[in-house]
C-alpha positions in Angstrom: 84.5 50.6 193.9 85.4 52.6 190.8 88.3 50.2 189.9 86.0 47.2 190.2 83.5 48.8 187.8 86.3 49.7 185.3 87.7 46.2 185.4 84.2 44.8 184.8 83.7 47.0 181.8 87.0 46.0 180.2 86.2 42.3 180.8 82.8 42.7 179.2 84.3 44.4 176.2 86.9 41.7 175.8 84.3 39.0 176.0 82.1 40.8 173.3 85.1 41.3 170.9 86.1 37.7 171.3 82.6 36.6 170.5 82.4 38.8 167.4 85.8 37.6 166.1 84.8 34.0 166.7 81.9 34.6 164.3 84.1 36.0 161.5 85.3 33.7 158.8 88.9 34.9 158.0 89.5 32.4 155.2 86.4 33.3 153.4 87.3 37.0 153.5 90.8 36.3 152.2 89.3 34.2 149.3 86.9 37.0 148.4 89.8 39.5 148.3 91.8 37.3 146.1 88.9 36.9 143.7 88.5 40.7 143.6 92.2 41.1 142.9 92.1 38.6 140.0 89.1 40.4 138.5 90.9 43.7 138.8 94.0 42.3 137.1 91.8 40.9 134.3 90.2 44.3 133.8 93.5 46.0 133.8 94.8 43.6 131.2 91.8 44.2 129.1 92.2 47.9 129.4 95.9 47.7 128.4 94.9 45.6 125.4 92.3 48.2 124.3 94.9 51.0 124.8 97.3 49.1 122.6 94.7 48.6 119.9 93.7 52.3 120.1 97.3 53.5 119.8 97.8 51.2 116.8 94.6 52.5 115.2 95.5 56.2 115.7 99.2 55.9 115.1 98.9 57.8 111.8 96.7 60.6 113.1 99.7 62.7 114.1 100.7 63.0 110.5 97.2 64.1 109.2 96.9 67.6 107.9 95.3 70.4 110.0 92.3 72.3 108.7 92.0 76.0 109.5 88.7 77.2 111.1 89.1 80.7 109.8 90.1 80.3 106.1 90.2 77.7 103.4 93.6 76.3 104.3 95.1 72.9 104.9 98.5 72.6 106.7 100.6 69.6 107.3 101.1 68.4 110.9 104.7 69.7 110.9 103.6 73.1 109.5 106.0 72.9 106.6 103.5 72.4 103.8 100.2 74.2 103.2 97.7 75.1 100.5 95.1 77.8 100.7 92.2 78.6 98.4 90.7 82.1 98.3 89.3 84.8 96.1 87.3 88.0 95.9 84.2 89.2 94.1 83.4 92.9 93.6 80.1 93.9 92.0 79.8 97.6 91.0 76.9 99.8 90.1 77.6 103.2 88.6 76.1 106.2 87.0 76.7 109.9 86.5 76.9 112.9 84.1 77.0 112.4 80.4 80.1 114.5 80.2 82.1 111.8 82.0 80.9 109.2 79.5 79.5 107.0 82.2 78.1 103.6 81.4 75.2 103.3 83.7 74.6 99.8 85.1 76.3 96.9 86.8 79.7 95.3 86.2 81.9 92.8 87.9 84.9 94.9 88.8 87.0 91.9 89.9 86.5 88.2 90.1 89.6 86.5 91.3 90.7 83.2 92.6 94.0 82.1 94.1 95.9 79.2 95.4 98.8 79.9 97.8 100.9 78.2 100.4 104.3 77.0 101.3 106.6 74.0 100.5 109.2 72.5 102.8 108.8 75.4 105.3 110.9 78.0 103.5 109.4 78.2 100.1 106.1 80.1 99.3 104.0 80.2 96.2 100.9 81.9 94.8 98.8 81.7 91.7 96.1 84.3 91.3 93.9 84.8 88.3 91.3 87.4 87.4 88.4 86.0 85.4 86.9 89.4 84.6 89.6 91.3 82.6 88.9 94.4 80.7 88.5 92.3 77.5 85.5 89.9 77.7 86.4 86.3 77.9 90.1 86.9 79.0 91.8 85.6 82.0 94.5 87.9 83.5 97.6 86.9 85.5 97.9 88.8 88.8 100.1 87.4 91.5 102.0 84.4 90.2 105.3 83.9 92.0 107.7 81.7 94.0 109.4 83.1 97.1 112.1 81.9 99.5 111.9 82.9 103.2 114.7 80.8 104.7 116.7 83.9 105.8 115.3 85.7 108.8 113.5 88.9 107.8 114.3 88.4 104.1 112.1 87.4 101.2 113.5 86.6 97.8 110.7 86.5 95.2 110.5 85.8 91.4 107.5 85.9 89.2 104.7 88.3 88.4 103.7 90.7 91.3 103.5 94.3 92.4 106.7 96.3 91.8 107.5 98.0 95.1 106.4 101.7 94.6 103.6 103.6 96.2 101.6 103.1 99.4 98.3 103.0 97.6 99.7 100.6 95.0 101.1 98.2 97.7 97.7 98.1 99.6 95.5 95.4 98.2 92.3 96.4 96.4 90.5 94.5 99.1 91.6 97.1 101.7 91.8 100.4 99.8 89.5 103.1 101.2 87.8 104.0 97.9 86.4 102.0 95.0 89.3 103.0 92.7 92.9 104.0 93.2 94.0 107.5 92.0 95.5 108.7 88.7 98.9 108.5 90.4 98.6 104.8 90.9 97.6 104.4 87.3 101.0 105.8 86.3 102.9 103.2 88.5 104.5 100.1 87.0 102.0 98.0 88.9 102.5 94.2 88.5 105.5 93.2 86.4 107.6 90.1 85.7 110.8 90.1 87.7 112.8 89.3 90.8 112.9 91.1 94.1 114.7 91.1 97.4 112.9 92.4 100.5 113.8 92.9 104.1 111.4 93.7 107.0 112.5 94.0 110.6 110.8 91.8 113.2 108.7 94.7 114.5 107.4 95.4 111.0 108.5 99.0 111.5 111.1 99.2 108.9 111.5 97.6 105.5 113.2 97.9 102.1 112.6 96.2 98.8 114.5 96.3 95.5 113.6 94.5 92.3 114.5 94.2 88.6 111.5 93.9 86.3 111.0 93.0 82.7 108.4 93.6 80.0 104.8 92.8 80.8 104.1 91.6 77.3 105.7 88.3 78.3 102.6 87.7 80.3 99.5 87.1 78.2 96.6 89.0 79.6 97.5 91.7 82.1 94.3 93.7 82.5 95.1 96.0 79.5 97.6 98.1 81.5 100.4 98.8 79.1 103.6 99.6 81.0 106.2 97.7 79.0 109.5 98.8 80.5 112.6 97.1 82.0 114.7 98.2 85.0 114.8 98.7 88.7 112.0 99.6 91.1 112.5 100.0 94.9 110.9 101.2 98.1 111.8 101.8 101.7 109.5 102.6 104.6 109.8 103.5 108.3 107.1 103.6 111.0 108.5 105.3 114.0 105.1 104.9 115.6 103.7 101.4 115.0 101.2 100.3 117.7 97.6 99.0 117.5 95.5 102.0 116.5 98.5 104.4 116.3 100.8 104.6 113.3 103.1 107.1 111.6 104.4 105.8 108.3 107.1 107.4 106.1 108.2 106.0 102.8 109.8 106.6 99.5 109.8 104.6 96.3 111.2 105.0 92.8 111.9 103.5 89.4 114.7 103.8 86.8 113.6 102.0 83.7 114.2 101.7 79.9 111.3 101.8 77.5 110.9 98.8 75.3 109.0 98.3 72.1 105.5 99.0 73.4 104.2 102.5 74.1 103.2 103.6 77.6 99.6 104.7 78.2 98.5 107.3 80.8 94.8 107.0 81.6 92.4 108.3 84.2 88.6 107.9 84.6 86.3 109.1 87.3 85.2 105.4 87.9 86.1 102.2 86.2 82.8 102.2 84.3 83.3 105.7 83.0 85.1 106.9 79.9 88.8 107.9 80.2 89.0 111.7 80.7 92.8 111.4 80.3 94.0 109.0 77.6 97.5 109.7 76.5 100.3 107.7 74.9 104.0 107.9 75.4 105.7 106.8 72.2 108.4 104.3 73.0 110.4 105.5 70.0 110.6 109.0 71.4 112.1 108.2 74.7 115.0 106.1 76.0 114.1 105.8 79.6 112.3 107.3 82.6 112.9 107.8 86.3 110.2 108.4 89.0 110.2 109.1 92.7 107.2 108.8 95.1 107.4 110.1 98.7 104.6 108.9 100.9 103.3 109.6 104.4 100.4 108.1 106.5 99.1 108.7 110.0 96.6 106.7 112.1 95.3 107.8 115.5 92.5 105.7 116.7 89.5 106.0 114.3 91.1 108.8 112.3 93.6 108.2 109.5 95.2 110.2 106.7 97.7 109.5 103.9 99.3 111.4 101.0 101.6 110.6 98.1 103.2 112.6 95.2 104.9 111.2 92.2 107.1 112.8 89.5 107.9 111.0 86.3 110.7 112.3 84.0 111.3 110.8 80.5 114.7 111.2 78.7 114.0 112.0 75.0 115.9 110.7 72.1 115.9 111.2 68.3 115.6 114.9 68.8 112.6 114.7 71.2 112.9 116.9 74.3 112.7 115.5 77.8 109.2 115.3 79.1 107.6 115.0 82.6 104.3 114.6 84.3 103.2 114.3 88.0 100.3 113.3 90.2 99.4 113.0 93.8 96.6 112.8 96.4 95.7 113.3 100.0 92.9 111.4 101.8 91.4 111.2 105.3 89.0 108.7 106.8 87.2 108.3 110.1 85.4 105.4 111.7 82.3 106.6 113.5 82.1 103.2 115.2 85.6 103.5 116.6 87.7 101.0 114.6 91.1 101.8 113.2 92.9 101.0 109.9 95.4 98.2 110.6 98.9 98.7 109.3 101.7 96.1 108.7 104.9 95.9 106.7 104.4 99.3 105.0 100.8 98.9 103.8 97.3 99.0 105.2 95.5 95.7 105.9 92.0 94.3 106.6 89.6 96.3 108.8 88.4 94.0 111.6 85.0 94.9 112.8 81.4 93.9 112.5 79.0 96.7 111.6 81.9 99.2 111.2 81.1 102.5 109.5 83.8 104.6 107.7 83.5 108.0 106.2 86.3 109.3 103.9 87.3 112.1 101.6 90.1 112.3 99.0 91.6 115.1 96.8 93.7 114.0 93.9 95.4 115.9 91.0 97.5 115.1 87.9 99.5 117.4 85.7 100.0 115.8 82.3 100.0 119.1 80.4 103.5 118.8 78.9 103.6 120.2 75.4 104.6 116.7 74.2 100.9 115.6 74.5 99.6 118.5 72.4 96.0 119.4 72.8 95.2 116.1 74.6 97.4 117.1 77.6 95.5 118.2 80.7 95.4 119.2 84.3 93.0 117.1 86.4 91.6 117.6 89.9 89.0 115.4 91.5 87.3 115.1 94.9 86.0 111.7 96.0 83.6 111.3 99.0 83.1 107.8 100.3 81.2 105.8 102.9 82.0 102.1 103.8 79.9 99.7 105.8 81.7 96.6 107.0 79.2 93.8 107.6 82.1 91.8 108.9 85.9 91.8 108.1 85.3 89.9 104.8 82.1 91.7 103.4 82.0 95.4 102.7 79.5 97.8 101.1 81.0 100.9 99.5 79.5 104.2 98.1 81.5 106.9 96.3 80.7 110.3 94.7 83.4 111.7 92.4 83.5 115.4 91.4 85.9 115.6 88.5 87.4 118.7 86.7 89.7 118.3 83.7 91.3 121.3 81.9 92.8 120.4 78.5 95.7 122.2 76.7 93.3 123.3 73.9 91.2 125.3 76.4 88.3 122.9 76.6 87.2 121.3 79.9 85.1 118.6 81.4 83.3 119.0 84.7 81.0 116.3 86.0 79.9 114.0 88.8 80.0 110.2 89.0 78.3 107.9 91.4 79.3 104.4 92.3 78.6 101.6 94.8 80.1 98.2 95.4 79.4 95.1 97.3 82.5 92.9 97.8 83.4 89.7 99.5 86.8 88.0 99.9 87.7 84.7 101.4 
């Protein structure tokens, strides 16, 4: 009975399937599929044609320069050529005791523009001008150089740039902790014409630089800093601890130079807009040459940092003039109450990266220029500087400084006063 029922069901299914297949037009379905295939081929051909047209239209895009989103820089597609535009503006307000000969009011401390970049991968260049020199209406040369970097870790540079001596001097004015550098820095060769070879290891924990520099009077307009000498200046640094937020820096620099026709000036003022409390002249006809040495140390541990330097300058007299020397130094400490750290790289401090960062700092500096050669104008100077910095962002900073100065002159007179200064600066 079951078998009969099963056979009946199979027969019924077969009859139904046969009826359904009989109603299906196989040829029509094949034609429809062929039409769909032809349409698909046509669409693919059209797509391929459009792709070819797009590739032709965009063939040159790979060679177009790239624009940086963080700075005003254009770089070729292969990375071998670039040009960058930048600058800085520093607007100061100052005031203080009459004893310091302060000029109350506003001044543009620095207005600088530069163009920099690289050529053919291994060559670098920079042209930086200051449009607010000490003399109204002058334009000063700052960094103007050509450099070759085709040897790993080595830079060969020629032009007008900082001679390698002093941690404070090698740190850009954009990144120094206080509004002004110290009296010691004012005694340094600063920027000179010359050539230099420099090596930095790949970890930026060790470096050495040595250069031969010529007279500054070959450069028209150099900010009024008269250090016309010729000779060698070099520096070496070592950072046995060099991590993010942790640094121990040790360094030493020095110079051995001949004096040329121009005299050398030794000046110091409480702030740039104050009168010079030390204003001395080293007569080039009295001395043949000078040597100097500058040991340096710096330490960063999280938000706290400290640094110190000391320089001794010794002049070899001639024409019956006795040898002469003077010295200067400083120690400073800073602390970020908001937790940031002072970044360090290649033997100098760099840009503080933080929005709303607050830094408090103090500095003690001294200078001994009391050698009898200077007569009654010789002096011993000490000064305390208290500072506060607010970083709106890494490129915009507000600064406030109070300087407590004390100068004791060889003739027994003295100057003791206080200067106040503030600065808003931007660099790009």
